C-alpha positions in Angstrom: 57.7 83.2 46.2 55.5 85.3 48.5 58.4 87.7 48.9 58.8 88.0 45.1 55.1 88.6 44.7 55.2 91.2 47.4 58.1 93.0 45.8 56.4 93.1 42.5 53.2 94.5 44.0 55.4 97.1 45.9 57.1 98.2 42.6 53.7 98.5 41.0 52.4 100.6 43.9 55.5 102.8 43.7 55.0 103.4 40.0 51.3 104.3 40.5 52.1 106.5 43.5 54.8 108.3 41.5 52.5 108.8 38.5 49.7 110.1 40.7 52.1 112.3 42.7 53.4 113.9 39.5 49.8 114.6 38.4 48.7 115.8 41.8 51.8 117.6 43.0 49.8 120.7 43.5 47.2 118.9 45.6 49.8 117.4 47.9 50.6 120.8 49.4 47.0 121.4 50.4 46.7 117.8 51.6 49.7 118.4 53.8 48.1 121.5 55.3 44.9 119.6 55.9 46.9 116.9 57.7 48.7 119.4 59.9 45.5 121.3 60.8 43.1 118.4 61.2 45.3 115.5 62.0 45.4 112.7 59.4 43.0 113.5 56.6 41.2 110.4 55.2 41.4 112.0 51.8 45.2 111.7 51.7 46.2 108.8 49.6 48.1 106.3 51.7 51.3 106.8 49.7 51.4 110.5 50.6 51.2 110.0 54.3 54.4 110.8 56.0 
């Protein structure tokens, strides 16, 4: 049951990340630059960290 719950939460997170990513697709590029120039930027949403 825990695995099921975890999977559901995962799906929900993916949906939210996808929606945010679509809305913030322009911001992701500048976030990526920040990450490369300053290391991991705290402002980067967890889902965008690669």
